[in-house]
KOLROKOL-117465 format. One record per residue (C-alpha): x, y, z. Coordinates in nm, 4 decimals. Example, Ala and Ser with C-alpha at 12.3 -4.5 7.8 and 13.67 -1.06 7.14 Angstrom:
residues 2
<rec c1="1.2300" c2="-0.4500" c3="0.7800"/>
<rec c1="1.3670" c2="-0.1060" c3="0.7140"/>
//
This chain:
residues 383
<rec c1="7.5215" c2="8.3682" c3="18.4233"/>
<rec c1="7.7162" c2="8.6092" c3="18.2027"/>
<rec c1="7.6347" c2="8.3976" c3="17.8966"/>
<rec c1="7.2619" c2="8.4273" c3="17.9750"/>
<rec c1="7.2913" c2="8.8048" c3="18.0041"/>
<rec c1="7.4622" c2="8.8456" c3="17.6655"/>
<rec c1="7.2140" c2="8.6085" c3="17.5027"/>
<rec c1="6.9370" c2="8.8241" c3="17.6474"/>
<rec c1="7.1043" c2="9.1292" c3="17.4928"/>
<rec c1="7.0932" c2="8.9613" c3="17.1539"/>
<rec c1="6.7281" c2="8.8589" c3="17.1974"/>
<rec c1="6.6369" c2="9.2194" c3="17.2726"/>
<rec c1="6.8215" c2="9.3218" c3="16.9578"/>
<rec c1="7.0609" c2="9.5628" c3="17.1232"/>
<rec c1="7.4399" c2="9.5780" c3="17.1277"/>
<rec c1="7.6257" c2="9.4110" c3="17.4110"/>
<rec c1="7.7298" c2="9.6781" c3="17.6600"/>
<rec c1="8.1022" c2="9.6541" c3="17.7342"/>
<rec c1="8.2681" c2="9.8428" c3="18.0184"/>
<rec c1="8.6410" c2="9.9095" c3="17.9814"/>
<rec c1="8.8283" c2="9.9753" c3="18.3067"/>
<rec c1="9.1583" c2="10.1648" c3="18.3284"/>
<rec c1="9.3404" c2="10.3923" c3="18.5706"/>
<rec c1="9.3314" c2="10.6993" c3="18.3449"/>
<rec c1="9.6157" c2="10.8959" c3="18.5017"/>
<rec c1="9.8674" c2="10.8416" c3="18.2204"/>
<rec c1="9.8476" c2="10.8520" c3="17.8430"/>
<rec c1="10.0274" c2="10.5984" c3="17.6262"/>
<rec c1="9.9509" c2="10.2978" c3="17.4093"/>
<rec c1="9.6708" c2="10.1573" c3="17.6250"/>
<rec c1="9.4985" c2="10.4925" c3="17.6397"/>
<rec c1="9.5365" c2="10.5349" c3="17.2629"/>
<rec c1="9.3613" c2="10.1981" c3="17.2228"/>
<rec c1="9.0709" c2="10.3039" c3="17.4441"/>
<rec c1="9.0244" c2="10.6259" c3="17.2480"/>
<rec c1="9.0265" c2="10.4163" c3="16.9291"/>
<rec c1="8.7447" c2="10.1990" c3="17.0687"/>
<rec c1="8.5455" c2="10.5138" c3="17.1446"/>
<rec c1="8.6022" c2="10.6971" c3="16.8177"/>
<rec c1="8.5553" c2="10.3936" c3="16.5923"/>
<rec c1="8.2674" c2="10.2291" c3="16.7781"/>
<rec c1="8.0543" c2="10.2489" c3="16.4633"/>
<rec c1="8.2778" c2="9.9804" c3="16.3097"/>
<rec c1="8.1353" c2="9.7231" c3="16.5503"/>
<rec c1="7.7642" c2="9.7824" c3="16.6140"/>
<rec c1="7.7545" c2="9.4600" c3="16.8180"/>
<rec c1="7.9361" c2="9.6391" c3="17.1022"/>
<rec c1="7.8397" c2="9.9539" c3="17.2894"/>
<rec c1="8.1455" c2="10.0714" c3="17.4880"/>
<rec c1="8.1529" c2="10.2509" c3="17.8201"/>
<rec c1="8.4571" c2="10.3420" c3="18.0265"/>
<rec c1="8.5388" c2="10.3458" c3="18.3970"/>
<rec c1="8.8358" c2="10.5540" c3="18.5125"/>
<rec c1="8.9894" c2="10.6300" c3="18.8488"/>
<rec c1="9.1703" c2="10.9517" c3="18.7640"/>
<rec c1="9.0964" c2="11.2577" c3="18.5499"/>
<rec c1="9.3313" c2="11.3510" c3="18.2684"/>
<rec c1="9.3769" c2="11.3477" c3="17.8951"/>
<rec c1="9.2150" c2="11.0043" c3="17.8532"/>
<rec c1="8.8968" c2="11.1125" c3="18.0288"/>
<rec c1="8.8840" c2="11.4342" c3="17.8267"/>
<rec c1="8.9244" c2="11.2564" c3="17.4929"/>
<rec c1="8.6653" c2="10.9905" c3="17.5766"/>
<rec c1="8.4103" c2="11.2535" c3="17.6773"/>
<rec c1="8.4850" c2="11.4434" c3="17.3561"/>
<rec c1="8.4165" c2="11.1201" c3="17.1640"/>
<rec c1="8.0687" c2="11.1064" c3="17.3178"/>
<rec c1="8.0905" c2="10.7798" c3="17.5111"/>
<rec c1="7.9804" c2="10.7115" c3="17.8711"/>
<rec c1="8.2604" c2="10.7690" c3="18.1222"/>
<rec c1="8.2158" c2="10.6609" c3="18.4851"/>
<rec c1="8.4351" c2="10.8366" c3="18.7404"/>
<rec c1="8.5163" c2="10.5646" c3="18.9922"/>
<rec c1="8.7259" c2="10.7837" c3="19.2182"/>
<rec c1="9.0988" c2="10.8011" c3="19.2897"/>
<rec c1="9.2389" c2="10.4721" c3="19.4183"/>
<rec c1="9.5464" c2="10.4458" c3="19.6383"/>
<rec c1="9.6140" c2="10.0843" c3="19.7290"/>
<rec c1="9.7879" c2="10.2022" c3="20.0446"/>
<rec c1="9.4526" c2="10.3538" c3="20.1501"/>
<rec c1="9.2059" c2="10.0620" c3="20.1537"/>
<rec c1="8.9011" c2="10.2852" c3="20.1900"/>
<rec c1="8.9700" c2="10.4317" c3="19.8442"/>
<rec c1="8.9604" c2="10.0797" c3="19.6974"/>
<rec c1="8.6309" c2="10.0076" c3="19.8717"/>
<rec c1="8.4830" c2="10.3382" c3="19.7539"/>
<rec c1="8.5822" c2="10.2741" c3="19.3903"/>
<rec c1="8.4452" c2="9.9213" c3="19.4044"/>
<rec c1="8.1148" c2="10.0569" c3="19.5334"/>
<rec c1="8.1045" c2="10.2998" c3="19.2388"/>
<rec c1="8.1687" c2="10.0113" c3="18.9981"/>
<rec c1="7.8936" c2="9.8000" c3="19.1532"/>
<rec c1="7.6520" c2="10.0879" c3="19.1026"/>
<rec c1="7.7578" c2="10.1345" c3="18.7394"/>
<rec c1="7.7120" c2="9.7636" c3="18.6665"/>
<rec c1="7.3724" c2="9.7610" c3="18.8297"/>
<rec c1="7.2369" c2="10.0818" c3="18.6774"/>
<rec c1="7.3738" c2="10.0466" c3="18.3238"/>
<rec c1="7.3360" c2="9.6732" c3="18.2627"/>
<rec c1="7.6844" c2="9.6014" c3="18.1304"/>
<rec c1="7.7183" c2="9.2571" c3="17.9735"/>
<rec c1="8.0974" c2="9.2284" c3="17.9982"/>
<rec c1="8.3854" c2="9.4103" c3="18.1655"/>
<rec c1="8.7373" c2="9.4410" c3="18.0249"/>
<rec c1="9.0138" c2="9.5226" c3="18.2732"/>
<rec c1="9.2996" c2="9.6882" c3="18.0859"/>
<rec c1="9.6088" c2="9.5842" c3="18.2753"/>
<rec c1="9.6770" c2="9.4071" c3="18.6004"/>
<rec c1="9.6226" c2="9.7037" c3="18.8324"/>
<rec c1="9.2571" c2="9.7586" c3="18.7342"/>
<rec c1="9.2065" c2="9.3821" c3="18.7309"/>
<rec c1="9.3396" c2="9.3448" c3="19.0849"/>
<rec c1="9.1277" c2="9.6338" c3="19.2108"/>
<rec c1="8.7996" c2="9.5642" c3="19.0296"/>
<rec c1="8.7819" c2="9.1986" c3="18.9184"/>
<rec c1="8.6272" c2="9.0731" c3="19.2464"/>
<rec c1="8.3336" c2="9.3129" c3="19.1998"/>
<rec c1="8.2768" c2="9.1966" c3="18.8417"/>
<rec c1="8.2963" c2="8.8320" c3="18.9404"/>
<rec c1="8.0497" c2="8.8786" c3="19.2274"/>
<rec c1="7.8099" c2="9.0563" c3="18.9886"/>
<rec c1="7.8303" c2="8.7522" c3="18.7569"/>
<rec c1="7.9248" c2="8.9635" c3="18.4579"/>
<rec c1="8.1636" c2="8.8269" c3="18.1963"/>
<rec c1="8.5190" c2="8.9267" c3="18.2875"/>
<rec c1="8.7973" c2="8.9788" c3="18.0331"/>
<rec c1="9.1536" c2="9.0786" c3="18.1180"/>
<rec c1="9.3421" c2="9.2661" c3="17.8460"/>
<rec c1="9.7172" c2="9.2198" c3="17.8904"/>
<rec c1="9.9277" c2="9.5079" c3="17.7637"/>
<rec c1="10.2586" c2="9.4253" c3="17.9343"/>
<rec c1="10.5102" c2="9.1451" c3="17.9664"/>
<rec c1="10.4038" c2="9.0142" c3="18.3063"/>
<rec c1="10.6346" c2="8.8932" c3="18.5805"/>
<rec c1="10.4894" c2="8.6385" c3="18.8181"/>
<rec c1="10.6700" c2="8.7768" c3="19.1218"/>
<rec c1="10.5254" c2="9.1292" c3="19.1076"/>
<rec c1="10.2796" c2="9.1889" c3="19.3921"/>
<rec c1="10.0155" c2="9.3446" c3="19.1649"/>
<rec c1="10.0221" c2="9.0372" c3="18.9415"/>
<rec c1="9.9945" c2="8.8036" c3="19.2410"/>
<rec c1="9.6969" c2="9.0055" c3="19.3654"/>
<rec c1="9.5312" c2="9.0020" c3="19.0215"/>
<rec c1="9.5842" c2="8.6260" c3="18.9891"/>
<rec c1="9.3448" c2="8.5678" c3="19.2819"/>
<rec c1="9.0506" c2="8.6478" c3="19.0516"/>
<rec c1="9.0899" c2="8.4620" c3="18.7217"/>
<rec c1="8.8959" c2="8.6142" c3="18.4300"/>
<rec c1="8.6844" c2="8.4207" c3="18.1832"/>
<rec c1="8.9403" c2="8.4895" c3="17.9109"/>
<rec c1="9.2685" c2="8.6762" c3="17.8671"/>
<rec c1="9.3446" c2="8.8781" c3="17.5547"/>
<rec c1="9.7114" c2="8.9620" c3="17.4948"/>
<rec c1="9.8309" c2="9.2299" c3="17.2553"/>
<rec c1="10.1010" c2="9.0122" c3="17.0959"/>
<rec c1="10.2344" c2="8.6607" c3="17.0827"/>
<rec c1="10.5292" c2="8.7877" c3="17.2880"/>
<rec c1="10.3108" c2="8.8739" c3="17.5885"/>
<rec c1="10.1089" c2="8.5503" c3="17.5819"/>
<rec c1="10.3393" c2="8.3024" c3="17.7641"/>
<rec c1="10.3769" c2="8.5042" c3="18.0880"/>
<rec c1="10.0009" c2="8.5719" c3="18.0883"/>
<rec c1="9.9453" c2="8.1967" c3="18.0785"/>
<rec c1="10.1765" c2="8.1723" c3="18.3788"/>
<rec c1="9.9637" c2="8.4198" c3="18.5749"/>
<rec c1="9.6305" c2="8.2589" c3="18.4772"/>
<rec c1="9.7222" c2="7.8961" c3="18.3958"/>
<rec c1="9.3653" c2="7.7652" c3="18.3675"/>
<rec c1="9.2229" c2="8.0548" c3="18.1652"/>
<rec c1="9.1990" c2="8.0642" c3="17.7828"/>
<rec c1="9.4518" c2="8.3101" c3="17.6371"/>
<rec c1="9.3983" c2="8.4677" c3="17.2956"/>
<rec c1="9.6537" c2="8.6903" c3="17.1199"/>
<rec c1="9.5109" c2="8.9669" c3="16.9010"/>
<rec c1="9.7103" c2="9.2545" c3="16.7574"/>
<rec c1="9.5490" c2="9.5797" c3="16.8593"/>
<rec c1="9.3349" c2="9.7870" c3="16.6219"/>
<rec c1="9.5196" c2="10.0989" c3="16.5085"/>
<rec c1="9.3505" c2="10.3652" c3="16.3000"/>
<rec c1="9.5155" c2="10.4985" c3="15.9867"/>
<rec c1="9.5956" c2="10.8722" c3="15.9898"/>
<rec c1="9.3282" c2="11.1175" c3="15.8872"/>
<rec c1="9.5538" c2="11.4199" c3="15.8415"/>
<rec c1="9.6539" c2="11.5772" c3="15.5120"/>
<rec c1="10.0181" c2="11.4748" c3="15.5167"/>
<rec c1="10.1489" c2="11.7444" c3="15.2833"/>
<rec c1="9.9683" c2="12.0191" c3="15.4718"/>
<rec c1="10.0755" c2="11.8856" c3="15.8117"/>
<rec c1="10.4339" c2="11.8578" c3="15.6939"/>
<rec c1="10.4407" c2="12.2221" c3="15.5866"/>
<rec c1="10.2661" c2="12.3570" c3="15.8956"/>
<rec c1="10.4511" c2="12.1533" c3="16.1598"/>
<rec c1="10.7912" c2="12.2238" c3="16.0088"/>
<rec c1="10.7081" c2="12.5920" c3="15.9888"/>
<rec c1="10.5975" c2="12.5957" c3="16.3528"/>
<rec c1="10.9153" c2="12.4175" c3="16.4635"/>
<rec c1="11.1498" c2="12.6184" c3="16.2409"/>
<rec c1="11.2602" c2="12.3179" c3="16.0367"/>
<rec c1="11.3355" c2="12.3524" c3="15.6662"/>
<rec c1="11.1535" c2="12.1471" c3="15.4048"/>
<rec c1="11.4644" c2="11.9536" c3="15.2971"/>
<rec c1="11.5874" c2="11.8577" c3="15.6453"/>
<rec c1="11.5668" c2="11.4851" c3="15.7244"/>
<rec c1="11.3678" c2="11.4640" c3="16.0486"/>
<rec c1="11.4179" c2="11.1666" c3="16.2807"/>
<rec c1="11.1281" c2="11.1259" c3="16.5251"/>
<rec c1="11.0738" c2="10.9425" c3="16.8506"/>
<rec c1="10.7250" c2="10.9751" c3="17.0017"/>
<rec c1="10.6984" c2="10.7800" c3="17.3257"/>
<rec c1="10.6595" c2="10.8096" c3="17.6978"/>
<rec c1="10.9692" c2="10.9167" c3="17.8885"/>
<rec c1="11.0528" c2="10.5730" c3="18.0232"/>
<rec c1="11.4215" c2="10.4838" c3="18.0111"/>
<rec c1="11.3627" c2="10.1438" c3="17.8479"/>
<rec c1="11.2163" c2="10.3242" c3="17.5453"/>
<rec c1="11.5771" c2="10.3882" c3="17.4407"/>
<rec c1="11.5971" c2="10.7673" c3="17.4397"/>
<rec c1="11.9519" c2="10.7619" c3="17.5751"/>
<rec c1="12.0685" c2="10.5137" c3="17.3088"/>
<rec c1="11.8979" c2="10.7300" c3="17.0475"/>
<rec c1="12.0747" c2="11.0467" c3="17.1643"/>
<rec c1="12.4128" c2="10.8699" c3="17.1734"/>
<rec c1="12.3526" c2="10.7377" c3="16.8215"/>
<rec c1="12.2755" c2="11.0899" c3="16.7016"/>
<rec c1="12.6009" c2="11.2027" c3="16.8592"/>
<rec c1="12.7825" c2="10.9727" c3="16.6160"/>
<rec c1="12.6178" c2="11.1608" c3="16.3271"/>
<rec c1="12.7624" c2="11.5052" c3="16.4025"/>
<rec c1="12.9584" c2="11.4869" c3="16.0766"/>
<rec c1="12.6410" c2="11.4252" c3="15.8731"/>
<rec c1="12.4645" c2="11.7340" c3="15.7452"/>
<rec c1="12.0946" c2="11.7875" c3="15.6847"/>
<rec c1="11.9267" c2="11.6081" c3="15.9763"/>
<rec c1="11.7305" c2="11.7046" c3="16.2861"/>
<rec c1="11.5760" c2="11.4941" c3="16.5631"/>
<rec c1="11.2427" c2="11.5452" c3="16.7408"/>
<rec c1="11.1495" c2="11.3805" c3="17.0706"/>
<rec c1="10.7762" c2="11.3961" c3="17.1452"/>
<rec c1="10.6631" c2="11.3035" c3="17.4946"/>
<rec c1="10.6442" c2="11.4778" c3="17.8306"/>
<rec c1="10.7040" c2="11.3774" c3="18.1904"/>
<rec c1="10.4020" c2="11.1998" c3="18.3425"/>
<rec c1="10.5517" c2="11.0012" c3="18.6299"/>
<rec c1="10.7944" c2="11.0634" c3="18.9125"/>
<rec c1="11.1508" c2="11.0687" c3="18.7835"/>
<rec c1="11.0640" c2="11.1354" c3="18.4202"/>
<rec c1="11.1346" c2="11.5093" c3="18.4445"/>
<rec c1="11.4817" c2="11.4276" c3="18.5784"/>
<rec c1="11.5331" c2="11.1776" c3="18.2962"/>
<rec c1="11.4364" c2="11.4432" c3="18.0415"/>
<rec c1="11.6857" c2="11.6846" c3="18.1969"/>
<rec c1="11.9592" c2="11.4208" c3="18.1653"/>
<rec c1="11.8750" c2="11.3667" c3="17.7981"/>
<rec c1="11.8976" c2="11.7389" c3="17.7285"/>
<rec c1="12.2271" c2="11.7600" c3="17.9162"/>
<rec c1="12.3652" c2="11.4646" c3="17.7208"/>
<rec c1="12.2650" c2="11.6210" c3="17.3876"/>
<rec c1="12.4421" c2="11.9401" c3="17.4924"/>
<rec c1="12.7490" c2="11.7503" c3="17.6139"/>
<rec c1="12.8008" c2="11.5675" c3="17.2845"/>
<rec c1="12.7405" c2="11.8797" c3="17.0770"/>
<rec c1="12.4050" c2="11.8123" c3="16.9109"/>
<rec c1="12.1714" c2="12.0249" c3="17.1245"/>
<rec c1="12.1103" c2="12.2623" c3="16.8331"/>
<rec c1="11.9860" c2="11.9704" c3="16.6203"/>
<rec c1="11.7610" c2="11.8022" c3="16.8782"/>
<rec c1="11.4177" c2="11.9341" c3="16.9743"/>
<rec c1="11.2250" c2="11.8083" c3="17.2750"/>
<rec c1="10.8612" c2="11.8772" c3="17.1910"/>
<rec c1="10.6972" c2="11.7815" c3="17.5202"/>
<rec c1="10.3627" c2="11.6070" c3="17.5482"/>
<rec c1="10.1758" c2="11.6176" c3="17.2172"/>
<rec c1="9.8182" c2="11.5318" c3="17.1269"/>
<rec c1="9.8893" c2="11.5668" c3="16.7519"/>
<rec c1="10.1208" c2="11.2707" c3="16.6956"/>
<rec c1="9.9675" c2="11.2006" c3="16.3527"/>
<rec c1="10.0674" c2="11.5493" c3="16.2379"/>
<rec c1="10.4146" c2="11.5165" c3="16.3881"/>
<rec c1="10.4643" c2="11.1854" c3="16.2077"/>
<rec c1="10.3425" c2="11.3368" c3="15.8811"/>
<rec c1="10.6160" c2="11.5985" c3="15.9131"/>
<rec c1="10.8948" c2="11.3476" c3="15.9891"/>
<rec c1="11.1046" c2="11.1247" c3="15.7610"/>
<rec c1="11.2251" c2="10.8428" c3="15.9897"/>
<rec c1="11.0905" c2="10.6889" c3="16.3096"/>
<rec c1="11.3546" c2="10.5741" c3="16.5584"/>
<rec c1="11.2908" c2="10.4105" c3="16.8979"/>
<rec c1="11.5788" c2="10.1827" c3="17.0025"/>
<rec c1="11.4215" c2="10.0163" c3="17.3057"/>
<rec c1="11.6509" c2="9.8651" c3="17.5653"/>
<rec c1="11.3604" c2="9.6630" c3="17.7056"/>
<rec c1="11.0978" c2="9.4680" c3="17.5105"/>
<rec c1="10.7940" c2="9.6522" c3="17.3816"/>
<rec c1="10.4847" c2="9.4427" c3="17.4656"/>
<rec c1="10.3387" c2="9.5379" c3="17.1271"/>
<rec c1="10.4134" c2="9.8875" c3="17.0001"/>
<rec c1="10.1165" c2="10.0865" c3="16.8676"/>
<rec c1="10.3520" c2="10.3709" c3="16.7810"/>
<rec c1="10.5389" c2="10.1479" c3="16.5345"/>
<rec c1="10.2123" c2="10.0721" c3="16.3547"/>
<rec c1="10.1316" c2="10.4444" c3="16.3485"/>
<rec c1="10.4735" c2="10.5106" c3="16.1949"/>
<rec c1="10.4083" c2="10.2474" c3="15.9269"/>
<rec c1="10.0745" c2="10.4071" c3="15.8429"/>
<rec c1="10.2567" c2="10.7420" c3="15.8119"/>
<rec c1="10.4980" c2="10.5933" c3="15.5600"/>
<rec c1="10.8028" c2="10.6235" c3="15.7856"/>
<rec c1="11.0863" c2="10.3706" c3="15.7829"/>
<rec c1="11.1345" c2="10.2409" c3="16.1383"/>
<rec c1="11.4598" c2="10.1870" c3="16.3264"/>
<rec c1="11.4141" c2="9.9918" c3="16.6486"/>
<rec c1="11.5558" c2="9.7083" c3="16.8557"/>
<rec c1="11.5180" c2="9.3433" c3="16.7691"/>
<rec c1="11.3201" c2="9.2342" c3="17.0715"/>
<rec c1="10.9677" c2="9.2115" c3="17.2067"/>
<rec c1="10.6551" c2="9.2870" c3="17.0108"/>
<rec c1="10.8435" c2="9.5026" c3="16.7608"/>
<rec c1="10.9641" c2="9.1938" c3="16.5744"/>
<rec c1="10.5983" c2="9.1029" c3="16.5077"/>
<rec c1="10.5500" c2="9.4418" c3="16.3405"/>
<rec c1="10.8706" c2="9.5482" c3="16.1667"/>
<rec c1="11.0456" c2="9.3422" c3="15.8998"/>
<rec c1="11.3357" c2="9.4299" c3="15.6728"/>
<rec c1="11.0796" c2="9.5497" c3="15.4187"/>
<rec c1="10.9711" c2="9.8402" c3="15.6410"/>
<rec c1="11.2710" c2="9.9199" c3="15.8583"/>
<rec c1="11.5858" c2="9.8137" c3="16.0375"/>
<rec c1="11.6119" c2="9.6051" c3="16.3557"/>
<rec c1="11.9226" c2="9.6660" c3="16.5675"/>
<rec c1="12.0752" c2="9.4771" c3="16.8607"/>
<rec c1="11.9375" c2="9.6185" c3="17.1886"/>
<rec c1="12.1604" c2="9.8807" c3="17.3467"/>
<rec c1="12.3853" c2="9.9175" c3="17.0409"/>
<rec c1="12.4068" c2="10.2915" c3="16.9692"/>
<rec c1="12.6571" c2="10.2338" c3="16.6891"/>
<rec c1="12.4179" c2="10.0010" c3="16.5047"/>
<rec c1="12.1418" c2="10.2588" c3="16.5427"/>
<rec c1="12.3726" c2="10.5320" c3="16.4133"/>
<rec c1="12.4689" c2="10.3190" c3="16.1129"/>
<rec c1="12.1037" c2="10.2598" c3="16.0245"/>
<rec c1="12.0194" c2="10.6288" c3="16.0592"/>
<rec c1="12.3233" c2="10.7334" c3="15.8571"/>
<rec c1="12.2074" c2="10.5051" c3="15.5766"/>
<rec c1="11.8536" c2="10.6461" c3="15.5804"/>
<rec c1="11.9699" c2="11.0070" c3="15.5957"/>
<rec c1="12.2053" c2="10.9594" c3="15.3025"/>
<rec c1="11.9732" c2="10.7680" c3="15.0705"/>
<rec c1="11.6285" c2="10.9145" c3="15.0108"/>
<rec c1="11.5399" c2="10.6239" c3="14.7815"/>
<rec c1="11.5953" c2="10.3826" c3="15.0712"/>
<rec c1="11.3672" c2="10.5905" c3="15.2932"/>
<rec c1="11.1005" c2="10.5978" c3="15.0251"/>
<rec c1="11.1261" c2="10.2227" c3="14.9563"/>
<rec c1="11.0891" c2="10.1245" c3="15.3206"/>
<rec c1="10.8263" c2="10.3883" c3="15.3888"/>
<rec c1="10.6134" c2="10.2844" c3="15.0915"/>
<rec c1="10.5813" c2="9.9326" c3="15.2319"/>
<rec c1="10.4560" c2="10.0582" c3="15.5673"/>
<rec c1="10.0837" c2="10.1286" c3="15.5171"/>
<rec c1="10.0056" c2="9.7851" c3="15.3728"/>
<rec c1="10.1929" c2="9.6181" c3="15.6583"/>
<rec c1="10.0055" c2="9.8268" c3="15.9163"/>
<rec c1="9.6691" c2="9.7463" c3="15.7588"/>
<rec c1="9.7498" c2="9.3764" c3="15.7416"/>
<rec c1="9.8326" c2="9.3657" c3="16.1115"/>
<rec c1="9.5971" c2="9.6165" c3="16.2699"/>
<rec c1="9.3069" c2="9.7071" c3="16.0407"/>
<rec c1="9.0564" c2="9.8496" c3="16.2919"/>
<rec c1="8.7407" c2="9.6966" c3="16.1472"/>
<rec c1="8.8866" c2="9.3457" c3="16.1368"/>
<rec c1="9.0664" c2="9.3606" c3="16.4731"/>
<rec c1="8.7771" c2="9.5188" c3="16.6628"/>
<rec c1="8.5499" c2="9.2479" c3="16.5234"/>
<rec c1="8.7925" c2="8.9811" c3="16.6479"/>
<rec c1="8.8045" c2="9.1431" c3="16.9892"/>
<rec c1="8.4268" c2="9.1661" c3="16.9971"/>
<rec c1="8.3935" c2="8.7936" c3="16.9379"/>
<rec c1="8.6194" c2="8.7172" c3="17.2343"/>
<rec c1="8.4818" c2="8.9828" c3="17.4671"/>
<rec c1="8.1202" c2="8.8853" c3="17.4034"/>
<rec c1="8.1960" c2="8.5157" c3="17.4421"/>
<rec c1="8.0648" c2="8.4232" c3="17.0990"/>
<rec c1="8.1706" c2="8.0899" c3="16.9448"/>
//
């Protein structure tokens, strides 16, 4: 049935209408991807995107600012079944009134909540996997009850567990589209450093990520503590508390920086919506994950910004970073991270060499026009 609907869309010479479903209460890599789809929709005239969200927040605001349809499905609490039923009713109405040809559930939570509605409406159903899935998690078991028509994973690393969740469903791995920066780097560098009180010749080490412990903030801070004897560096941590426990984690990081005597050289910037400008003002990107990154949009953004990357040798990062653009360290090894940073701080030519190779690598992996076209082919069910 879904194939007939998309064929009809082609016969009527209009784009296929694609509805992307997400929670909307947080902002990270998935939400950055959705904003990219909205802002760069002109790159793929075959698709006309709409978005369904359960919670207000930054994602909703940025999508509305981009001028795309946003359907408020209502807050869902799984522990309150009536909220699930209410949101499903809102989705059924959106599908009926707006004639969507395909639905993409971004993550297992929206898939578990909404996939039965999409399947009953006989609309093509695509699940976009953005995490390394574990079969035993109750959300994944719930989601597995409604297999999609196809699964799209964001890396080769995340593909095998997705196959385990949906063993009879085609799985396609496509690196996510990531837009190159549009900021004037020299101007942003001057303005951001002025705003933050950082001199022009200071080597700035940046980490821009959500405050989740597996992102390696603690390893990063401990590594910086081993560089107290090195002059001329400063570290910026961009990212604010969004979930329960993250404010406490941030407090522990600040206390640790103070304990090891580097608090005056570490700046916690909070939640930022100008990551491109922050990256333009930095010299090195460091994110020593202790758990595997499913993909790592932020690493691609750092490559576009011409920053050498220091991260851990695990997960999706190894599909992005090679020795030509950065340094991969053993997970959890603060000393290895410190050694890499010491090298980059001391040798500007090394920073420039690695940074110069970044933009071409980012384009080769994640050029938006090419990757959105690949996604469109899968989402629309074209041969």
